[in-house]
Structures are given as C-alpha cells and as structure tokens.
C-alpha angles and dihedrals in degrees: 000000000000118000113255117251113250117229111237106239095172096250089132089058096051095135095037120097121218113245093240088058092054097044123072100235090199094060114120094237091053091050090047090053089056091054096051122098097228097183091054089048092050092051091051093049089047090060092047092050091049091053091047091051092054097051116111117215121205117246114258 
C-alpha cells in the first residue's frame, strides 16, 4: 500500500509571508509589470545578447 500524498496546507511556512502579502499590489511598478509582454522582452534581449557574444574586441 502506497502512502497517501499529504496536501500542503502551508503549516511548515507558518512564519513565512507570501510574496503577494509583502508587496503592495497597487504599486505603479507592479501594475506596469502586469502590462509588459515578458515573452517579447525576453526574445528581444536574447537577440541583443547573441549579437554581443559575437562581437570581437581588438586587443589592447
């Protein structure tokens, strides 16, 4: 007989606050982060990083 899986009710984290309880969800930066297209931003940064990695710098 397999042991039953216990449902995590958060008792182990009794003294840890959840992040959404610490952060003011009405802050302008939080609201801005909800509007950003994070996938598109990550793709754009990937292209920039790839170009940066292929640059050759002259020896000093």
